[in-house]
N, C-alpha and C positions, 0 to 999 in steps of 0.2 A: 459532578457528573463524571462518570467513568465510561470509557469506550474501550473494548477489548476485541482482539481477533479470536474467533473460536478455533478449534483444532484444525478443521478443514481449511479455513482461511489462512492459518499460519503455514500449513503445508504448501498451499498454492503460492504464498509470498516467498517462502524459502526456495521453492523450485524456480520461480520467476527471477529472483535475485541471483541465483547461481548461474542461470542461463543468460542473464542480461549483461551484455558486454558494453560497458559505458566508459568513456574516457575520464569521467569524473570519479570512478570507483576507487582509484588508488590515491586521488588527491582531494579527498572530501574534507580535509582539515582536521584539526585536533578534536573538535567536538561534533564532527559529522556534518549534517546539514544537506547531504546529497538527496535524501528522501524526505518527502512530506507525506505524512499519514493524515488523511482527511475523513472525518466522520460527520455526515450530515443527516440529522434526523428529519424525516418527513412524515406526513400523516399516513403513508402506506408502509413505510419501513425505513431502515437505516441504509444510507448510501455510504459505502466504504471504498475509498480509492487511495492508491499510493502513487505519488508522482515523483519521478526522478528529475534531478536538475537538468538532465539532457533533453527532457521533454517527453520521454516515454511514460506511459501510465498503465497501471494495473487496476482493474475494477474488481473488487472482491464482494460487491453487493450480492446478497442472496435473494434475487428477484423472485425465484420460485417459491419463496416463503411468504411473499406479500399477498 
């Protein structure tokens, strides 16, 4: 099973990440791990969320498409 961000979601993620000032950003380790991308299929649509280790969350779900 593959889950991808579409072009619009990718733009929103890049903008959010560039404006998100997190103390973990510089010290996320050699393999990263600061961000968790979560894709949850439901009967209505796909829930797409990105969680930062500091607790901030970005919801990229396309609810208008449901």
